[in-house]
C-alpha positions in Angstrom: 17.9 5.5 -26.7 18.4 7.7 -29.7 14.9 6.6 -30.6 13.7 8.0 -27.4 15.6 11.0 -27.7 14.3 11.6 -31.4 10.5 12.0 -30.6 10.6 14.7 -28.5 12.9 16.8 -30.6 10.2 16.2 -33.8 7.6 16.9 -31.0 9.2 20.8 -30.5 10.0 21.3 -34.3 6.2 20.1 -35.0 5.4 23.0 -32.5 7.3 25.4 -33.6 6.2 24.9 -37.2 2.4 25.2 -35.8 3.4 28.2 -34.0 5.1 29.9 -37.2 2.5 29.0 -39.4 -0.3 30.6 -37.0 1.9 33.9 -36.7 1.8 34.0 -40.4 -1.3 33.3 -41.2 -1.9 35.9 -38.3 0.3 38.6 -40.3 -1.6 37.9 -43.6 -4.8 38.7 -42.1 -3.8 41.7 -40.4 -2.3 42.9 -43.6 -5.5 42.1 -45.5 -7.3 44.0 -43.1 -5.5 46.7 -43.4 -5.7 46.9 -47.0 -9.2 46.6 -47.1 -9.7 49.3 -44.5 -7.2 51.6 -47.1 -9.2 50.6 -49.9 -12.7 51.7 -48.0 -11.2 54.7 -46.8 -10.1 55.8 -50.3 -13.6 55.4 -51.8 -15.3 57.2 -49.0 -13.1 60.1 -50.0 -13.9 59.6 -53.5 -17.6 59.6 -53.1 -17.1 63.2 -50.4 -15.2 64.2 -53.8 -18.5 64.0 -55.8 -20.8 65.3 -53.1 -22.4 62.1 -51.8 -21.7 59.8 -48.4 -19.2 56.7 -49.0 -19.5 53.1 -48.1 -17.9 53.9 -44.5 -20.2 56.8 -44.0 -23.5 55.0 -44.8 -23.1 51.9 -43.0 -22.2 54.2 -39.8 -25.8 56.1 -40.5 -27.8 52.9 -40.6 -27.1 52.4 -36.5 -29.5 55.7 -36.0 -31.0 56.6 -39.3 -33.4 54.9 -41.9 -31.4 52.2 -43.6 -31.6 51.7 -47.3 -30.8 48.2 -47.2 -33.1 46.6 -44.5 -33.4 43.3 -46.1 -29.5 43.1 -46.4 -28.8 44.0 -42.8 -30.8 40.9 -41.7 -29.0 38.6 -44.1 -25.9 39.8 -42.6 -27.3 39.0 -39.3 -28.1 35.8 -40.4 -24.9 35.1 -41.6 -23.4 36.1 -38.4 -25.9 33.9 -36.3 -24.3 30.8 -37.7 -21.8 31.0 -35.3 -24.5 30.9 -32.4 -26.4 28.0 -30.7 -30.1 28.0 -31.5 -31.1 29.6 -28.3 -28.8 32.7 -28.7 -30.2 32.8 -32.2 -33.6 33.4 -30.9 -32.2 35.6 -28.4 -30.4 37.6 -31.4 -33.3 37.7 -33.5 -35.9 38.5 -31.2 -33.7 41.4 -30.1 -33.5 42.7 -33.5 -36.9 43.0 -34.3 -38.1 44.6 -31.0 -35.4 47.1 -31.5 -36.7 47.5 -35.1 -40.1 48.0 -33.4 -39.1 50.6 -31.3 -37.3 52.4 -34.0 -40.3 52.2 -35.9 -42.6 53.8 -33.5 -40.4 56.7 -32.8 -40.1 57.6 -36.5 -43.9 57.4 -37.1 -44.2 59.5 -34.1 -41.5 62.3 -35.4 -42.9 61.8 -38.9 -39.3 60.5 -40.1 -38.3 58.1 -42.8 -39.8 54.7 -42.2 -37.8 51.7 -42.7 -36.0 48.6 -40.9 -33.0 47.2 -40.2 -31.1 48.9 -37.3 -32.1 46.1 -34.9 -30.1 43.8 -37.2 -27.3 46.7 -37.3 -27.1 46.8 -33.6 -27.1 43.4 -32.5 -24.1 42.8 -34.8 -22.6 45.6 -33.0 -23.7 44.1 -29.7 -22.3 40.6 -30.8 -19.0 42.2 -31.3 -19.0 44.0 -27.9 -19.8 40.5 -26.3 -16.9 39.0 -28.1 -14.3 41.3 -27.3 -15.5 41.8 -23.2 -17.2 38.1 -22.6 -15.3 35.7 -24.5 -12.0 34.4 -24.8 -9.8 32.4 -26.8 -11.2 30.5 -29.6 -14.8 31.3 -28.5 -14.0 35.0 -29.1 -12.2 34.8 -32.6 -15.5 32.6 -33.8 -18.0 35.2 -32.8 -15.8 38.0 -34.6 -15.3 36.2 -37.7 -19.0 35.4 -37.7 -19.6 39.5 -36.8 -17.0 40.2 -39.4 -18.9 38.2 -42.0 -22.0 39.7 -41.5 -20.8 43.4 -41.9 -18.7 42.7 -44.7 -21.6 41.6 -46.5 -23.2 45.0 -46.2 -20.1 46.7 -46.7 -19.4 44.7 -50.2 -23.2 46.0 -51.1 -22.6 49.6 -50.2 -19.0 49.2 -51.6 -20.3 48.5 -55.0 -22.9 51.3 -55.1 -19.8 53.6 -54.5 -18.0 52.1 -57.3 -20.8 52.4 -59.6 -20.9 56.1 -58.9 -17.1 56.5 -59.6 -17.8 55.1 -62.9 -20.4 57.4 -64.5 -18.7 60.3 -63.0 -15.4 59.4 -64.1 -15.7 57.7 -67.7 -18.2 60.3 -69.6 -17.4 58.0 -73.0 -18.5 54.4 -73.0 -17.3 51.5 -75.5 -20.3 50.2 -75.9 -20.0 50.4 -79.8 -16.7 48.6 -79.9 -18.2 46.0 -77.4 -21.5 45.5 -79.6 -19.8 45.1 -83.0 -17.5 42.3 -81.4 -21.1 40.6 -80.3 -21.5 40.0 -84.2 -19.0 36.9 -83.4 -21.5 35.5 -81.0 -24.9 36.0 -83.3 -26.2 39.2 -80.9 -27.6 37.3 -78.6 -29.0 40.3 -76.5 -31.1 41.1 -79.4 -32.3 37.8 -79.9 -33.0 37.4 -76.3 -34.7 40.8 -76.1 -37.3 39.4 -78.6 -37.5 36.4 -77.2 -38.6 37.9 -73.7 -40.8 40.7 -75.5 -42.5 37.6 -76.9 -43.0 35.6 -73.5 -45.2 38.7 -72.5 -45.5 39.7 -68.8 -45.2 36.4 -67.2 -41.3 35.8 -68.9 -40.9 39.3 -67.7 -41.7 39.1 -63.8 -40.4 35.6 -63.8 -36.6 36.4 -65.0 -37.1 40.2 -63.2 -37.5 38.1 -59.8 -34.7 35.6 -60.6 -32.2 38.7 -61.5 -33.1 40.9 -58.5 -33.1 37.8 -56.1 -29.7 36.6 -56.6 -28.3 37.9 -53.5 -31.1 36.2 -51.6 -30.4 32.8 -53.6 -26.4 33.2 -52.5 -27.4 34.0 -48.6 -29.5 30.7 -48.9 -26.5 28.7 -50.5 -24.3 30.4 -47.7 -26.1 29.5 -44.8 -26.8 25.7 -46.3 -22.7 25.7 -46.4 -22.3 27.2 -42.8 -24.9 25.1 -41.3 -22.8 23.4 -39.0 -20.5 26.2 -38.0 -22.2 26.4 -34.2 -21.5 22.6 -33.6 -18.0 22.2 -35.4 -16.5 26.0 -33.8 -15.4 26.9 -36.7 -15.7 27.9 -40.4 -15.2 26.0 -43.6 -11.9 26.8 -45.1 -13.8 28.2 -48.1 -17.4 28.9 -48.8 -19.6 31.0 -51.3 -19.7 34.7 -49.5 -15.7 34.6 -49.5 -16.1 34.7 -53.2 -18.8 36.8 -53.8 -17.0 39.6 -51.7 -14.0 39.4 -53.8 -15.9 39.5 -56.9 -18.1 42.5 -55.9 -14.2 44.3 -54.7 -12.4 43.8 -57.8 -14.6 43.5 -60.7 -15.6 46.8 -60.6 -12.2 47.6 -61.3 -12.1 47.0 -64.7 -15.8 48.7 -65.4 -12.7 51.7 -65.3 -11.0 50.3 -68.2 -13.9 49.0 -70.1 -16.6 51.4 -69.7 -20.1 49.9 -71.0 -23.7 50.6 -70.1 -25.2 47.9 -72.1 -27.7 47.4 -75.2 -30.7 48.7 -73.8 -29.3 51.9 -72.8 -26.6 52.5 -75.5 -28.7 51.1 -78.4 -32.5 51.5 -77.0 -35.0 53.2 -75.2 -33.6 53.4 -71.6 -30.6 55.3 -73.1 -32.8 58.6 -74.2 -31.4 60.8 -76.3 -27.9 59.7 -74.9 -28.4 56.5 -76.8 -26.3 56.3 -80.2 -29.6 54.9 -81.7 -33.0 53.2 -80.6 -32.7 49.7 -82.2 -32.8 47.5 -79.7 -33.8 44.7 -79.7 -35.9 44.9 -82.8 -32.9 45.6 -85.3 -29.2 44.3 -84.5 -26.5 47.3 -84.7 -23.9 47.6 -87.6 -21.1 49.6 -86.9 -18.5 49.6 -89.7 -15.9 52.2 -87.6 -16.8 51.7 -83.7 -16.0 54.9 -81.7 -16.5 55.8 -77.9 -19.2 58.0 -77.5 -20.8 60.6 -74.6 -23.3 59.3 -72.2 -24.8 60.4 -69.1 -22.8 61.1 -65.6 -25.6 58.8 -63.9 -26.2 55.5 -65.6 -23.0 52.9 -64.0 -20.5 51.5 -66.9 -20.9 48.3 -65.1 -21.1 45.5 -68.1 -17.6 44.4 -68.6 -17.4 41.9 -67.4 -20.9 40.6 -66.5 -20.7 40.2 -62.6 -24.2 38.8 -62.0 -22.6 36.3 -64.4 -19.8 35.8 -62.2 -22.1 35.5 -59.2 -24.5 33.2 -60.8 -21.9 31.0 -62.1 -20.0 30.9 -58.8 -23.5 30.0 -57.3 -23.9 27.3 -59.5 -20.2 26.2 -58.5 -20.9 26.2 -55.1 -24.6 24.5 -55.2 -23.0 21.3 -56.5 -22.1 20.0 -53.3 -25.4 20.3 -51.8 -28.6 18.3 -52.3 -30.7 17.7 -55.4 -32.9 20.5 -54.6 -30.0 23.0 -54.0 -27.8 21.6 -57.3 -31.5 22.2 -59.1 -31.7 25.7 -57.6 -28.2 26.4 -58.6 -28.8 25.3 -62.2 -32.0 27.3 -62.3 -30.7 30.6 -60.9 -27.7 30.4 -63.5 -29.9 29.7 -66.4 -32.0 32.5 -65.5 -29.7 35.0 -64.7 -27.9 34.4 -68.1 -31.4 34.9 -69.8 -32.3 38.0 -67.5 -29.2 39.8 -68.3 -29.6 39.4 -72.1 -33.1 39.5 -72.5 -33.3 43.0 -70.1 -30.3 44.3 -72.6 -28.3 45.0 -69.3 -25.4 43.1 -71.2 -23.8 41.7 -74.4 -23.1 38.0 -75.2 -19.3 39.0 -75.0 -19.8 40.2 -71.4 -20.9 36.7 -70.2 -18.2 35.3 -71.4 -15.8 37.6 -69.6 -18.2 37.1 -66.5 -17.5 33.3 -66.7 -13.8 33.5 -67.0 -13.4 36.2 -64.4 -15.5 33.7 -61.9 -13.6 30.9 -62.3 -10.1 32.6 -62.2 -11.2 34.3 -58.7 -13.1 31.1 -57.3 -9.6 29.1 -58.4 -7.8 32.1 -56.6 -9.9 31.4 -53.6 -9.7 27.7 -53.4 -5.7 28.0 -54.0 -5.5 30.6 -51.1 -7.2 28.1 -48.6 -5.5 25.1 -49.4 -2.2 26.3 -50.2 -0.6 27.6 -53.6 0.9 25.1 -55.7 2.0 24.5 -59.4 -1.7 23.5 -60.4 -3.1 26.7 -58.8 -1.0 29.3 -60.5 -1.1 27.6 -63.7 -4.8 27.6 -63.7 -5.5 31.1 -62.2 -2.4 32.5 -65.0 -4.1 30.7 -67.7 -7.7 32.4 -66.7 -6.0 35.9 -66.2 -4.5 35.3 -69.5 -7.6 34.5 -71.2 -9.8 37.2 -69.4 -7.0 39.6 -70.6 -7.3 38.3 -74.0 -11.3 39.1 -74.2 -10.8 42.3 -73.1 -7.8 43.4 -75.6 -10.1 41.5 -78.6 -13.2 43.5 -77.4 -11.7 46.9 -77.8 -9.2 46.4 -80.6 -10.4 43.6 -82.6 -14.1 44.1 -83.3 -14.6 44.8 -86.2 -12.2 41.5 -87.4 -14.3 39.7 -85.1 -17.7 40.9 -86.7 -16.4 40.1 -90.1 -15.6 36.6 -89.2 -18.2 35.4 -86.8 -17.5 31.9 -87.8 -14.1 31.8 -86.7 -13.9 34.5 -83.5 -17.3 33.1 -82.2 -16.3 29.8 -81.9 -13.0 30.7 -80.8 -14.4 32.9 -78.0 -16.4 30.0 -76.9 -13.3 27.7 -76.9 -11.7 29.9 -74.6 -14.4 30.2 -72.5 -14.7 26.3 -72.5 -11.0 25.8 -71.7 -10.8 27.9 -68.6 -14.1 25.8 -67.7 -12.2 22.3 -68.4 -9.0 23.6 -66.7 -11.1 24.7 -63.5 -13.3 21.2 -63.5 -9.8 19.0 -64.1 -7.9 20.8 -61.6 -10.5 21.2 -58.3 -11.2 17.5 -59.2 -7.6 16.8 -58.3 -7.7 18.7 -55.2 -11.2 17.4 -54.0 -10.4 14.5 -51.4 -11.4 11.4 -52.4 -14.2 9.5 -50.5 -12.8 7.4 -47.2 -13.1 4.1 -47.2 -15.6 1.9 -45.3 -14.6 2.3 -41.3 -11.9 4.9 -41.9 -12.3 8.4 -40.9 -13.1 11.2 -43.8 -10.3 13.5 -44.4 -10.6 16.7 -42.3 -12.5 19.6 -44.7 -12.4 22.1 -42.7 -9.8 25.2 -41.7 -8.7 25.6 -37.8 
């Protein structure tokens, strides 16, 4: 009798715990949504202060006016369609193309600017309306998640553009002399890579240019591969590439305000014009006895420290590891190609890349820990990554001459710090990953409810 009475009590307790966890998760996501909305409103206000449209206005105008980001809108539509059946996908894609054709013809008749992408935006909005008015329960939530993912991809890109504008307007002085001096500890890799790229001729330049410019496309392909079973499982994976991509894009530019740096091709090369400290990149490495901030134009973004292209490519590499052999090869290729391009084109210094790797692994760890539930190993690794990242920024700013004077000490030390974060990430995430289920037993559930 006692055992019989115990089971209903335990059942009621378990149901209560699930309900409490569901309410807590809903409150958490609502709080995050309000914070993101407030952040976008603040960026909108800042952009209006400088006489340009902000991310909210830019995204809203693409409902009617010629979009500036047609391919990005269709990438967002593709991400949204992972929640649809194949029949619904064909209908959504056909509707988007049809709407774009109508807009194209009207613009051609009235002589307006020609571009595409309005159809994708209309379909995204239409799916949101259908989710609210024609779906209920889990089906409504799933479709709204898909629409939100697609719109966030576009909003993240426009938010980044606004951030870059703010950095160029609010940070008139740049710290390139400090970073270039600290880069001596690594042997001035941007100068070396720049000369190698020049020697490769147009073939190397076009190849690396394509890799550098098509990083968002590569990310979208990997994300679609990760989300390919959403329509069947009727739920999203607990963690996927786009989440980390968006967080990197939102948080990374904050450090551009702290360490405004334009890159060697601008600060020490031909693209800087009369604002450049010298026109020596990539032929002659800089030699600065006493680094100082110096004035730069109000147009070039201060978007070097950390290298977010490196951070995104590192994240792409990590998420491609669980794909097929082709995906693993493509992830490694894009990582190597992106690192080579950022240095070879003079967009970044070597120390930017070191900081970018540490930053990416710290964000990726925090996103995975958030999904699986925080524990000591997650707090420890995120705290260690943040400490190393802060140490790197402080050393670039306050110890550049010492780093340049003792490259055989500081160079290996920088690589060792980066390597320690990589080692900590690999070791910790291996402990987090579930082991393969024995034959005859079901595999552990990896998808979030």
